[in-house]
C-alpha positions in Angstrom: 81.8 151.3 16.5 85.0 149.2 17.8 84.7 147.7 21.1 86.8 146.3 23.8 86.6 145.3 27.2 87.1 148.5 28.8 86.5 151.6 26.4 84.2 152.3 23.2 85.1 154.7 20.3 81.6 155.8 19.0 82.2 156.3 15.0 80.5 159.3 14.0 77.4 159.1 11.7 78.0 159.5 8.3 75.6 159.8 4.7 72.5 161.1 5.1 70.7 161.8 8.4 68.8 158.8 10.0 65.2 158.5 9.5 63.6 155.3 11.7 61.4 154.0 13.9 62.8 152.2 17.3 61.0 150.7 20.0 63.4 151.2 23.3 62.9 148.4 26.5 60.2 148.1 29.0 60.9 151.4 31.6 62.9 150.9 34.4 60.3 153.0 36.9 57.5 151.2 35.7 58.6 147.4 35.7 60.0 147.9 39.1 57.4 149.8 41.0 54.6 147.1 39.1 56.9 144.3 40.8 56.5 145.9 44.5 52.5 146.0 43.9 52.2 142.9 42.3 54.2 141.5 45.2 52.0 142.9 47.7 48.4 142.2 45.8 45.9 139.3 46.0 46.1 137.3 43.3 48.3 136.9 40.3 49.9 139.8 38.0 51.4 139.0 34.5 53.6 142.5 33.9 54.0 142.8 29.7 56.7 143.8 28.2 59.0 144.2 31.0 62.5 145.5 31.2 65.2 142.6 32.0 68.4 144.9 33.0 70.3 144.6 36.2 68.4 147.5 38.4 65.0 144.7 37.3 67.0 141.6 38.2 68.0 142.6 41.2 64.5 143.7 42.2 63.0 140.2 40.8 66.1 138.1 43.2 64.7 140.1 46.3 61.5 139.2 46.1 62.3 135.8 45.2 64.7 136.0 48.4 61.5 137.1 50.3 59.5 134.2 49.0 57.4 135.3 46.0 58.3 132.9 43.3 58.5 135.5 40.2 58.7 133.9 36.7 60.7 136.2 34.1 60.3 135.0 30.8 62.9 136.5 28.9 62.3 135.9 25.3 58.2 136.9 25.8 59.6 140.0 28.3 57.1 139.0 31.1 57.2 138.7 34.9 54.3 136.5 36.2 54.0 137.9 40.1 52.1 135.5 42.5 50.8 138.1 45.0 51.5 137.0 48.2 48.5 139.0 50.1 50.9 141.2 51.9 52.3 138.3 53.9 55.8 138.1 53.0 56.8 134.4 53.5 60.4 134.5 54.7 60.7 136.6 58.1 64.8 137.0 58.3 66.7 137.4 54.6 69.6 139.5 53.4 69.0 142.1 50.4 71.7 142.8 47.9 70.4 145.7 46.3 73.6 147.3 43.7 72.8 150.6 43.3 69.6 150.4 42.7 68.0 153.1 44.2 64.2 152.3 43.4 65.1 148.9 44.9 66.7 149.8 47.5 63.7 152.3 48.7 60.7 150.6 47.7 61.5 147.1 49.5 63.1 149.0 52.5 58.9 150.4 52.7 57.6 147.1 51.1 59.3 144.7 54.2 58.2 147.2 57.0 54.7 146.2 56.3 55.8 142.4 57.1 56.7 140.5 59.8 60.6 139.7 60.5 64.0 141.2 60.5 65.0 142.2 56.9 68.5 143.7 56.2 69.7 145.6 52.1 72.7 146.9 51.4 74.4 147.5 48.2 77.5 148.8 46.2 80.1 150.8 47.8 78.3 153.8 45.5 74.7 152.4 47.2 76.2 152.6 50.8 76.7 156.7 50.0 72.9 157.3 49.0 70.6 158.5 51.5 67.7 156.8 53.0 67.2 158.6 56.6 64.3 160.2 55.3 62.5 157.2 54.7 63.7 155.6 57.9 62.5 158.2 60.1 58.8 158.2 58.6 58.5 154.5 58.9 59.7 154.4 62.6 57.0 156.9 63.1 54.7 155.1 61.8 55.8 152.1 64.1 58.2 150.4 62.6 62.0 149.6 63.7 64.4 150.6 60.9 67.7 151.9 61.4 70.8 152.5 59.3 73.3 150.0 60.7 76.6 152.3 60.2 74.9 155.4 61.6 75.7 157.6 58.6 71.7 157.7 57.2 72.9 155.2 54.1 72.6 151.5 53.7 73.1 149.3 55.2 69.9 149.6 56.6 68.1 146.7 59.2 64.2 146.7 59.2 62.6 144.9 62.1 59.2 144.6 60.7 56.5 144.4 62.8 53.6 145.8 60.3 53.1 149.5 60.1 50.3 151.0 62.5 49.4 154.2 60.6 49.1 157.8 61.5 50.8 160.7 60.4 54.3 161.0 58.2 56.6 163.7 57.3 58.8 162.7 54.0 61.4 165.1 52.9 61.0 166.2 49.3 63.9 167.4 47.9 66.6 164.7 48.1 64.4 161.7 46.3 61.0 161.2 45.4 61.5 157.5 46.0 61.0 157.8 49.5 57.6 159.5 49.0 57.0 156.6 46.2 58.2 153.5 48.5 55.9 155.3 51.3 52.6 155.1 49.2 53.0 152.0 47.5 53.6 150.1 51.0 50.8 152.1 53.1 47.8 150.5 51.9 48.9 148.0 54.0 49.3 149.8 57.7 46.5 149.1 60.1 44.9 152.7 60.2 44.7 155.7 57.4 47.7 157.5 56.9 48.4 161.1 56.0 52.0 162.0 54.5 53.3 165.4 54.5 55.9 166.4 51.7 58.2 168.4 53.9 60.1 171.0 51.3 59.6 171.0 47.7 59.3 167.8 45.9 61.5 167.1 43.3 60.6 164.6 40.0 57.1 164.9 40.6 56.2 162.9 37.4 57.6 160.3 38.9 55.2 160.5 42.0 52.5 161.0 39.4 53.6 157.3 37.9 53.4 155.8 41.5 50.2 156.5 41.9 48.7 155.7 38.3 50.1 152.4 39.0 48.9 151.9 42.3 45.5 152.8 40.8 45.8 150.3 37.7 45.7 147.6 40.6 42.7 149.0 42.3 44.1 151.2 45.2 43.4 155.1 45.4 44.6 157.3 47.9 44.0 160.8 48.4 46.3 164.2 46.7 46.0 167.4 48.2 48.0 169.5 45.6 50.7 166.7 46.0 51.4 168.1 49.4 49.7 165.9 51.5 48.5 162.2 50.9 45.9 160.3 52.4 46.1 156.9 52.5 43.2 154.0 53.4 43.7 150.5 54.7 43.3 148.4 50.9 44.6 145.8 49.3 46.0 145.8 45.5 44.7 143.0 42.9 46.5 140.9 41.0 46.2 141.8 37.3 47.7 142.2 33.5 49.6 145.1 33.2 51.6 146.3 29.9 54.8 148.1 30.9 55.6 151.4 28.2 58.5 151.7 26.6 61.1 153.8 28.7 60.6 157.6 28.5 64.0 158.2 29.8 65.9 155.4 27.4 64.3 156.8 24.9 65.3 160.5 25.5 69.3 159.2 23.9 67.5 158.1 20.4 65.3 161.8 20.5 68.6 163.4 21.2 70.5 161.6 18.1 67.7 163.0 16.0 68.3 166.0 17.1 72.2 166.6 16.6 72.2 165.1 13.4 69.2 166.4 11.6 67.7 163.2 11.7 64.0 161.7 12.3 63.5 159.2 14.6 60.2 158.0 15.8 59.9 155.8 19.2 57.0 154.1 19.1 54.9 153.0 22.1 55.5 156.4 23.5 52.7 158.8 22.3 50.0 161.4 24.3 49.2 158.8 26.5 51.8 157.8 27.8 52.3 158.2 31.9 56.3 159.0 32.0 57.2 162.9 32.9 60.2 162.0 31.3 58.8 162.3 27.4 58.6 165.8 28.2 62.4 166.2 27.0 60.9 166.3 23.5 59.2 169.6 24.8 62.7 171.3 25.6 64.3 170.2 22.0 61.4 171.6 20.6 62.2 174.6 22.2 65.7 174.1 20.9 64.7 173.6 17.0 63.6 170.7 16.7 60.7 169.7 15.0 58.0 167.0 17.3 55.3 165.3 15.9 52.8 163.4 18.8 50.9 160.9 18.1 48.4 158.1 21.1 50.8 155.9 20.3 54.5 157.3 18.8 56.7 160.5 19.1 59.0 161.5 16.2 61.8 164.1 16.8 62.9 165.7 13.7 66.7 167.5 14.2 66.6 171.8 13.0 68.8 174.5 13.9 69.6 173.9 17.7 69.8 177.0 19.8 70.7 177.1 23.5 68.0 177.2 26.1 67.9 178.0 30.1 65.5 175.9 31.7 64.5 174.0 35.2 64.7 170.4 34.7 63.7 169.8 38.3 60.9 167.5 37.0 62.4 165.3 34.4 66.1 165.4 36.0 67.0 161.7 34.4 67.5 163.6 30.9 70.0 166.3 32.4 72.8 164.3 31.0 71.1 163.8 27.8 69.7 167.5 27.5 73.7 168.4 28.3 75.1 166.6 25.4 72.9 167.8 22.8 73.6 171.7 24.2 77.3 170.9 22.8 76.0 171.1 19.4 73.6 174.5 20.2 74.2 177.9 19.3 74.6 180.0 22.5 74.7 178.9 26.1 72.6 176.3 27.7 71.5 176.8 31.3 70.1 173.3 33.6 68.6 174.8 36.4 67.1 173.0 39.8 68.5 170.0 39.9 70.8 169.9 42.8 69.3 166.0 43.4 70.9 164.6 40.8 74.1 165.2 43.0 72.7 161.8 45.2 72.3 159.3 42.1 74.5 156.6 40.8 77.4 159.7 40.7 77.4 163.2 41.9 75.9 164.0 37.8 76.3 167.7 38.1 80.0 167.4 39.5 80.5 164.2 36.6 78.9 166.0 34.0 81.4 169.3 33.9 84.4 167.5 34.0 83.0 165.6 31.0 81.7 168.3 29.0 85.1 170.2 29.5 87.4 167.5 27.9 85.2 167.9 25.1 86.5 171.8 25.1 82.9 173.1 26.7 83.6 176.4 29.3 81.3 175.1 31.7 80.1 176.6 35.0 79.3 174.3 37.6 76.5 175.8 40.5 75.2 173.7 43.5 72.0 172.8 41.3 73.1 172.8 37.8 75.2 173.8 34.9 75.8 176.6 32.0 77.1 175.4 29.0 79.0 177.2 26.5 79.6 175.1 23.6 83.2 175.0 22.1 83.4 175.6 17.9 84.6 172.1 17.4 84.6 169.4 20.1 88.1 168.0 21.0 88.0 164.2 20.9 88.2 162.7 24.5 88.3 159.8 26.5 84.9 159.9 28.4 84.7 158.3 31.9 81.3 156.8 33.2 81.3 156.5 37.1 79.9 153.3 36.7 77.2 155.1 35.8 74.7 154.3 32.7 73.4 157.4 32.1 76.6 159.0 31.7 77.4 156.0 28.9 74.4 156.6 26.8 74.3 160.4 27.1 78.0 161.3 25.7 77.6 157.8 23.1 75.7 160.8 21.4 78.3 163.2 21.5 80.5 160.4 19.8 78.3 160.1 16.6 78.4 163.4 15.5 82.3 164.1 16.2 85.5 162.3 16.3 86.9 161.1 19.1 85.0 159.8 21.6 85.8 157.2 23.4 83.3 155.6 26.3 84.6 154.3 29.1 83.3 151.2 30.6 80.9 151.2 28.2 78.9 148.1 29.4 77.8 150.0 32.3 74.7 150.5 30.3 73.2 147.3 31.8 71.6 149.3 34.8 68.4 149.8 32.4 69.9 149.3 28.7 71.7 146.5 28.4 71.0 146.4 24.6 71.8 149.7 24.3 75.0 149.8 22.3 73.4 147.0 19.9 70.2 149.7 19.2 72.5 152.2 18.6 74.6 150.0 16.2 71.8 149.2 14.2 70.8 152.9 13.4 74.2 154.0 12.1 74.3 150.9 9.6 
């Protein structure tokens, strides 16, 4: 691979298809959930295998500003969190969350359980990302939370006085992070709270992940078919907690095996994983790959790929990976029921359509997804990444298979996977 400050041209794979084992860094989603829960807990927690990236640094920095002295050992990949017992030490703080949706939504709910005035803001793109449904739910439970510009997006101010509990409604069709943020905070309400989900719930596996993290720290909640949740007053207990490798990040290497005909084993991600995005390999299996699932690892071996028609609502962070794999399949691929990814780091449906067309694909853009008709041969192209880490990593896989794919702003991968280019390069040598 050739690299400079602003762009990176991916060199196609030469020689035999890759056969290797790799372990990707810890899950961002698990790291940020565990940080919130550990910060609120009674006692000390040590999070092992924790991810170090832009999104987790934003969360750690915010917790420190709140007065929770998180220690990060980069070499050991551990985060030590002295729980505050839900007594947030600092009472008037401004928090900058970058473009981290998990940090914004989880911290907004967390600080509402405290006492004080908290302001949360982020990048220009973050100021376009919705949070009004979470604010309304918190206000219905006794908080005073508002969108400062009246847009329903950050900046947000929370004048916290604790949460009373009671009844809350939250939309499920924009982001599951609203519900996850509420669930993690609500054990510290004064009374039992019932949360009902209004409309379809997107990205359900992430809510399941949230509940499993809560249970690991000692809090169980009532769950009625993922439509109604009952949360009684309770307290988290600090503990050692191991972070799994990131299944969303693993999808790029599973895709690499799929398009090159290689065989890659992702260590630490097996049949006991609590991450829904590992379901990406099920789609690859339908496309013609061979998948071996073990307790502590998953192996994908590429085969003759065929297009699929798939609802990716539950694993929407892997939509972009699949869209690139579809370029190398026989026949059309349709991706459905992912309208909510228009509200991510960029409008991911529109961005995918634009960049796939540069490579020669025929793409029909729909409100909730894409139909991708692959070209006979990819056209060399300069791929815009829209400051979206998943655009860069997904389209890198196209460059491993085809000549002339240049990724603009490759450093945007630092949001969740700073070492991505090094790991990809190691496999290619």
